[in-house]
N, C-alpha and C positions, 0 to 999 in steps of 0.2 A: 851313790852309794851310795873322783868321786864321780873320759871317755868311753875308752873301750874296755870297761870293765863294769861289772853290775855295783847299783841301788845299790838298785836301786839301791852294789851295795852298799855298787850300789851303794858309811857310806855317804850321807849328804853330809859330812863334816870336812871342815876345811882342813883338819891334820892331815887327810890323805892326799891333798893337792901334790906333796912333794913326790907323789909315786906317778904322777903324769908328765907328760913332756908339754912344752907350750902349745904344741897342734894339737893335743889330744885337750888339753884345756879350752882352747877356742872353740873346736868343734862340738865338745859338751856343752859350753855356753851358748852356742846357738840352738842345740838340741833343746836345751832348758827354755831358751827363751820362744821358741817355736813351740813347746808343748803348754806353756803357760795360755799362748794366746790360742792355740787350739782348742784346749779345756776348760778354759775360763777361770781358771783356778788362781787363785790370788799370789800376786808375785811376793806379796808380805810374809803370807803361809809357807811358801817354798822356801825363802829366804830365812826365814825362823828356824824351820828344821835345818837347812844346812849348818847354822850356827849351832846347832843343838838343841834348838827348841821340841817343845813336845810335840808328838805326830796325835792330831785330831782328825780322825778319819772321817773323811767327808768322799762323796760321789767325784767331785771334781779334781780333789788330791787323789784319787784312785785311778782316775781315767789318767791325769799327767803323770801317774807312776807307771801305766801300761803304756803310756806313749814313750817315755823316754827308755823303757826296755824295749821297744820295738825299734827305735831311732838309735841306739848302742847296739841293735842285733842280737838280743839277748831273749826277748819273746816274738814268737810266732804269730803271723796274723790271726791264728785259730786260739791265741791265749796260752799256748802251752810254751815251756821255756826250753830254750836250744842249748841243753848241758853241753855240749861240745865247743860251741862258740863262746859260752860262758867262759870255761876254762882255758880257752885260746885267747879269747881278750885279756883274761885274769894276767896273762904271762908277757903282755906289752907293757906291764908296769913294772913298779917295783916291789909289789907286795909279795908277800910270803906264800908261794904256791901251796904249801902243806894247808895254811890256814885259809887260804881263797876256796881249794876244792872242799874242806869241810862246810865252808859258810853255803857253798853252791849246792852241797847233798844235803844240808840241812833246808834250805829254802826251796829246793827245785820243784816238789811236788805239791805246794800249796796253791790250791786251787781255790774260786770263789762261785759266784753265781753268774758271772759275766765275766770277761775280757778283762775290765776294768776294776773288778774286786779282786781277779787272780794278781793283776798288776800291782794292787796296793797292799794285798797279802806279803807278794813276793820281794818288793821294795822293802815294806816295813822290816821283814825280819832281816834283811840285808843290813840294813840300818840299825837294829839292834844287834846285831852280830859283832857289829864295829871292827871287822877284820876285812871289807872290803869296799873298794871306793866306787862311787857311783858319779858325784857331782863334784863339780867344785865352784 
């Protein structure tokens, strides 16, 4: 926010669960669990954001964001956003294509000092936009 769509849009709100099929939801859940383990972010922090809680930026949350974007296929290993993949994946859900493209265009060029910070910036942008699913 929320599988095959972005964040990070992507976004982490349960309201977007209806845009994903059961297979996408299951895959995203696996990605989420793997990224929590990989980055050491608190599952409570992630689950709070999914439920609409405040995003308190920290390194582990930023790295979780980058991990999710990479697993979804939106972020390349170098930290850049694969815009065409983001657009393609957004079309596998029931989200409004025009809104999704607008969010992608708004968030695609946000960079940070490293891949984690870039992931956090992009994921936060998707979440704030509230027009693009990422997690369930």
